[in-house]
C-alpha positions in Angstrom: 110.5 82.7 137.3 109.1 84.7 140.2 109.6 83.4 143.7 106.7 82.7 146.0 108.0 85.5 148.2 107.7 88.0 145.3 104.3 86.7 144.4 103.0 87.1 148.0 104.3 90.7 148.1 102.7 91.4 144.7 99.4 89.9 145.9 99.5 92.0 149.1 100.1 95.2 147.1 97.2 94.5 144.7 94.9 93.8 147.6 95.8 97.1 149.3 95.3 99.0 146.1 91.9 97.4 145.5 90.7 98.3 149.0 92.1 101.8 148.6 90.2 102.2 145.3 86.9 101.1 146.9 87.6 103.5 149.8 88.3 106.3 147.3 85.0 105.5 145.5 86.5 104.7 142.1 83.9 102.0 141.5 80.9 104.3 142.4 79.4 107.4 140.8 79.7 109.4 144.1 81.9 112.4 143.5 84.2 114.3 146.0 82.2 115.0 149.1 82.6 116.0 152.7 83.2 112.8 154.7 80.7 112.3 157.5 81.6 111.1 161.0 79.7 107.9 160.3 81.5 107.2 157.0 84.8 107.9 158.7 84.0 105.5 161.6 82.9 102.7 159.2 86.1 102.9 157.2 88.3 103.2 160.3 86.6 100.0 161.6 87.2 98.3 158.2 90.9 99.1 158.2 91.4 98.0 161.8 89.5 94.8 161.0 91.7 94.1 158.0 94.8 94.8 160.1 93.7 92.4 162.8 92.8 89.8 160.2 96.3 90.0 158.7 97.7 89.2 162.2 95.8 85.9 162.2 96.8 85.3 158.6 100.5 85.6 159.6 100.0 83.2 162.5 98.6 80.6 160.0 100.4 81.3 156.8 103.4 83.5 157.8 105.8 81.1 156.0 104.6 82.5 152.7 106.2 85.9 153.4 109.7 84.5 153.2 108.8 81.3 151.2 110.0 79.1 154.0 110.0 75.5 152.9 112.5 73.6 155.0 114.4 73.8 158.3 117.6 75.1 156.7 115.9 78.1 155.1 113.9 78.7 158.3 117.1 78.8 160.4 118.6 81.2 157.9 115.7 83.6 158.2 115.7 83.4 162.0 119.5 84.1 162.1 118.9 87.2 159.9 115.8 88.7 161.5 115.0 87.0 164.9 118.2 85.8 166.6 116.4 85.6 169.9 114.2 82.7 168.8 115.0 79.2 169.9 113.8 76.6 167.4 113.0 72.9 168.1 115.8 70.7 166.6 114.7 68.3 163.9 111.0 69.5 164.2 110.3 71.8 161.3 106.5 72.1 162.0 107.0 73.1 165.6 109.8 75.5 164.7 107.8 77.1 162.0 104.9 77.7 164.4 107.3 79.4 166.8 108.5 81.6 164.0 105.0 82.5 162.7 103.7 83.3 166.2 106.7 85.6 166.7 106.2 87.3 163.3 102.5 87.9 164.1 103.3 89.4 167.5 105.9 91.7 166.0 103.5 92.7 163.3 100.6 93.7 165.7 103.0 95.4 168.1 104.6 97.4 165.2 101.1 98.2 163.9 100.0 99.5 167.3 103.1 101.7 167.6 102.7 103.1 164.1 99.0 103.7 164.4 99.4 105.6 167.7 102.3 107.7 166.4 100.2 108.5 163.3 97.8 110.5 165.6 100.3 113.3 165.6 100.0 113.5 161.8 96.4 114.6 162.1 97.2 118.0 163.5 99.8 118.6 160.8 97.5 117.5 158.0 94.8 119.9 159.3 97.5 122.7 159.3 98.5 121.8 155.6 94.9 121.9 154.4 94.2 125.2 156.1 97.5 126.7 154.8 96.7 125.7 151.2 93.0 126.6 151.4 91.9 123.1 150.4 88.1 122.7 150.4 86.8 120.1 152.9 85.2 118.0 150.2 88.6 117.4 148.6 90.2 116.2 151.9 89.5 112.5 151.2 90.9 112.5 147.7 94.0 114.4 148.6 94.7 112.2 151.7 94.2 108.9 149.9 96.6 109.8 147.1 99.0 111.6 149.4 99.2 108.6 151.8 99.5 106.2 148.8 102.6 108.2 147.7 103.8 108.0 151.3 103.6 104.2 151.1 106.0 104.1 148.2 108.4 106.5 150.0 108.2 104.4 153.2 108.9 101.2 151.2 112.2 102.7 150.0 113.0 104.0 153.5 112.2 100.7 155.2 114.2 98.4 153.0 117.2 100.8 152.8 117.0 101.1 156.6 116.9 97.3 157.0 119.9 96.9 154.7 121.9 99.4 156.8 120.9 97.6 160.0 122.1 94.3 158.6 125.4 95.8 157.5 126.0 98.2 160.4 124.3 97.0 163.5 125.6 100.0 165.5 123.1 102.2 163.7 120.4 100.8 166.1 122.1 102.9 168.9 121.8 106.1 166.7 118.1 105.3 166.1 117.6 104.7 169.8 119.3 107.9 170.9 117.3 109.9 168.3 114.0 108.4 169.6 114.8 109.2 173.2 115.7 112.7 172.2 112.4 113.1 170.3 110.4 111.7 173.2 111.9 114.0 175.8 111.5 116.9 173.4 107.8 116.1 173.0 107.4 115.9 176.8 108.9 119.3 177.5 108.0 121.4 174.5 105.3 124.0 175.0 102.1 124.1 173.0 102.2 126.9 170.5 100.0 127.9 167.6 101.7 126.7 164.5 101.6 128.4 161.2 102.8 127.2 157.8 103.9 129.2 154.8 103.1 127.0 151.8 105.8 128.7 149.6 108.5 127.7 152.1 107.7 124.0 152.1 110.5 121.9 150.4 107.9 119.9 148.4 106.4 123.1 147.0 109.8 124.4 146.0 110.7 121.0 144.4 107.4 120.9 142.4 107.8 124.6 141.3 111.3 123.9 140.1 110.8 120.7 138.1 107.1 120.9 137.0 104.8 123.3 135.4 102.4 124.4 138.2 99.1 125.8 137.3 98.4 129.1 139.1 94.7 128.6 139.7 92.7 125.8 141.4 91.0 123.4 139.0 88.1 121.6 140.6 88.8 118.0 141.3 91.7 117.6 138.9 95.4 116.9 139.5 96.6 117.7 136.0 95.3 120.1 133.3 96.3 120.6 129.7 96.8 124.2 128.5 95.7 124.3 124.9 97.3 127.7 124.2 100.8 126.8 125.5 100.3 123.1 124.6 101.7 122.0 128.0 100.5 119.7 130.8 100.4 121.4 134.3 100.0 120.0 137.8 97.4 121.8 139.8 97.8 123.3 143.3 95.7 120.5 144.8 98.3 118.0 143.4 101.0 120.0 145.1 99.1 119.4 148.4 99.2 115.6 147.6 103.0 115.9 147.3 103.3 117.9 150.5 101.2 115.3 152.4 103.4 112.4 151.1 106.7 114.2 152.0 105.4 115.3 155.4 104.5 111.7 156.2 108.0 110.7 155.3 109.3 113.2 157.8 107.1 111.6 160.4 108.5 108.2 159.4 111.9 109.3 160.6 110.5 108.8 164.1 108.1 105.9 163.6 110.1 103.5 161.4 113.1 103.3 163.7 110.6 102.7 166.5 109.3 99.6 164.7 112.8 98.4 164.0 113.2 98.2 167.7 110.4 95.5 167.7 111.5 93.6 164.5 114.4 93.6 162.1 112.2 92.0 159.4 111.6 94.7 156.7 108.5 92.9 155.4 106.8 93.0 158.9 107.8 96.6 159.3 106.3 97.4 155.8 103.1 95.5 156.4 102.5 97.2 159.8 103.2 100.6 158.3 100.9 100.0 155.3 97.9 99.0 157.4 98.6 101.9 159.9 98.9 104.7 157.5 96.2 103.5 155.1 93.9 103.6 158.1 95.2 107.1 158.9 93.0 108.7 156.3 89.8 107.4 157.9 91.2 108.1 161.4 91.8 111.7 160.2 88.1 112.3 159.7 87.1 110.2 162.7 89.3 111.9 165.2 90.1 115.4 163.9 87.0 116.8 165.7 87.6 115.1 169.0 91.4 115.0 169.3 91.4 118.0 171.6 89.7 115.9 174.2 92.8 113.6 174.4 95.2 116.3 175.6 97.4 113.7 177.4 98.0 111.7 174.3 100.9 113.8 173.1 103.0 113.4 176.3 102.0 109.8 176.2 103.6 109.5 172.8 106.7 111.2 174.2 106.9 108.6 176.9 106.3 105.9 174.3 109.1 107.1 172.0 111.5 107.4 175.0 110.7 103.8 176.1 111.2 102.4 172.6 114.5 104.4 172.2 115.8 103.1 175.5 114.8 99.6 174.5 116.9 100.0 171.3 119.9 101.2 173.1 119.7 98.5 175.7 118.5 95.7 173.4 121.5 93.4 174.0 121.1 93.5 177.7 117.3 93.0 177.5 117.7 90.0 175.3 120.1 88.4 177.9 117.5 89.1 180.6 114.8 87.4 178.5 112.8 90.6 177.6 110.1 89.4 175.1 108.2 91.2 172.4 105.0 90.6 174.3 106.3 92.7 177.2 106.8 95.6 174.7 103.2 95.2 173.6 101.9 95.3 177.2 103.9 98.4 178.0 102.8 100.2 174.8 99.2 99.4 175.4 99.5 100.5 179.0 101.1 103.9 178.1 98.4 104.6 175.5 95.6 103.5 177.9 96.8 105.7 180.7 97.1 108.7 178.3 93.5 108.2 177.0 92.0 107.5 180.5 93.8 110.4 182.1 92.5 112.7 179.3 88.9 111.6 180.0 89.2 111.8 183.8 91.0 115.1 183.8 89.7 117.2 180.9 91.5 120.5 180.0 90.3 123.5 181.9 88.4 126.0 179.9 90.0 129.4 179.7 87.9 132.1 181.3 87.8 135.3 179.4 89.7 138.2 181.0 87.5 140.9 182.6 87.6 144.3 181.0 
């Protein structure tokens, strides 16, 4: 018989798939089209609203995530994922409320970190589309399926990472050091025009080696059947879906350890990741045309990663000093707010053309 924990996870997955299908337009007759700024804004708002609504759901019904039914089980979960929490002895309801409030706070903080770090993905996705020559009207379909594949890959990454952290706690110092290194690198690296050779991408090499790849683009199809050779082929546009999914996984090497600095609970890490990257598709269309206005966002993300990495390395000392998750949320919001406001107050100087 399935546990309530498994049923909850299954219901969450079905809900996300259902909203994704509505977003994709499966239930409408509208075919692939260029996403307008208005449509992107509406769907960005929908995904943000769903993410915030899930925060309040956890505050009220968070016990369903781990199927907590008594004090002994609650204490077991706290010892495993939230050792810093102090429960109320012999008061299950009060202790459960403390636990649910903490889960909700960890979720929304992790969501904010993941959503902000996803901004960097936008530039790479634009680069991928340009390199593969994908028509703009197919961006939505490619992104929604590519990001859906990324959810599956992240699911594996998150739960493997959680198991390793439970078994080898010292791995958190490696994660922390890696994030500090990445953050400092972002701060000091120079802006350069990036180019991508599609044939050199690992996902393209993998697809070409193990699948029959059709040489020509087929409008709006991922698979085609060749009657002459009696074989199924994957189309170039499906190869782009694979590239998007694996590229997102590469980005997850930064972002997932960052969220593990906030919570050790793999379910909270997964939920925050799902809402953040499912909203990434809409954010891509909403922000791709105006991202150049937020030129201080990238160094802001560098500072953000450095802070989170330092927090991971010094977590034992911070816990002794009473450093709470809410403090991390304040600092993260502060860093992002300063980066955005500074970008608006001090816009980039326009390059004047050289005189002949």
